[in-house]
Phi, psi and omega in degrees: 000130183230116177239114186258138185271076195196160163288135179303342176294342180267025186295341189281351181279348188254354167057035174291149173294157174279158195261141159293319184221126169253125178231127188214150169248093192284154171307142187263003178060042182262352174056233178290352183263018178313309191261016187308325180246017186254137178297341174298350176303325185253151172303122186054034178061021184236121188285346174288347179266357180094180183282147180268185183288344190266351181296123174084011182258163165273153162311316183195163191282359177259356179282039175217352192209033175283133195260105182297323180295328178290322179293324184283328177294314180301302191303311177300322183290329187259006173272146177302155177291149177293123180284171182277331189276158180277155175078010180238357185304147167282175183207172167219155179238130181236118169278126181208172178285162184298319181291328178290342188302321187294309174300326181286328185285312183282324172293327174300332179291328184293348183245024177072008177262089197271342190233160179218161165225126182275160189224139172233136182245118188256136178250154175272021181205172183215131175290343184280046179298333183284348178251022182305330178289348173286156182283329183237133167232152193277141171229019185229155177242157188244149168199180180219147158262121174249137173214175186278270170246308179286139178306138180290171163315111175247112177262069177251007172048037167076014175274152166286137185228164190239154181264009174246112194241132178285137183267110180286127170293146175242104183272355186252339183284150174296136170282101189258311190241143186290346174240028184300136183262137175308131174304326179293320173300311178303321180294319182300314176287322178288328170304327178289316197258356182216161171258167177291134191098348183280165180258133177249121178243135173242105184287346183227066197295326179053251186287341182096004188303317176298323177293320184295310183289328169300314185297326182295332191253017171085017184259161176272123187249143174221141176205161184239139175206120188272346176275127192298316186294313181299315176302322180290312178303311181301322186297317177298322181294316181295316172308318180290321179294326182286341177272355184266105184300339179291350173308308183316301181287337180293325186285321187289327176294324185282321181306308184300318184290315187286335176293339180259003183275151159267104196255307193226155162186171183173177180248134181280162190289000000 
């Protein structure tokens, strides 16, 4: 696992290999409304206590001007070339805000990523507790699989799979990043689109969970994180994970489980 304290645009200085899978949870560009539907807006999560220090704050200072064209240029550059044989093409997965999907789809075409599959991640809870008086509250996150022309590598073993994926809570991982994704979910995605020994790159690594998931499954993980505090905490978690011998058996158990799972499907654009 390699986590660089740098912007992904500076990737050339690190000489990292090209990826079978690029996976990223990009900033949603929501700025000071980051906690708008989160109980953390109020002291102890109770509006009777008044607003907390997080009211009207950003998750981080880069969550308002994330440049999708630059991000997609990096991703398309760092994905492996599309091979002649079928079933081996690379792909990228982007977690994003619902509204960002449309910009990502159109901008991706300018970078040779012509096809997409939409993803919905279904939670059994909602962070929108402050909107509980509404009849409908959000319990989903969204994402896209982007690829060039040939269908990417799918380890689905001939089974029908679905693009609506259950979100597994991660109760054991340290909480490092406000939009941290569960390791178990990332393992599911990585296991479908890569083989053991393949390279996975996360240009917006945050907590480092993608690198942990890749390591657990025997993949080579590389990530970039520009925020000093996130990088430090993620590096500590990665170092701890690399020193845990139990990861070897954990990897094999997960690999077998995910090979039998019905995880993803969709219709290409």
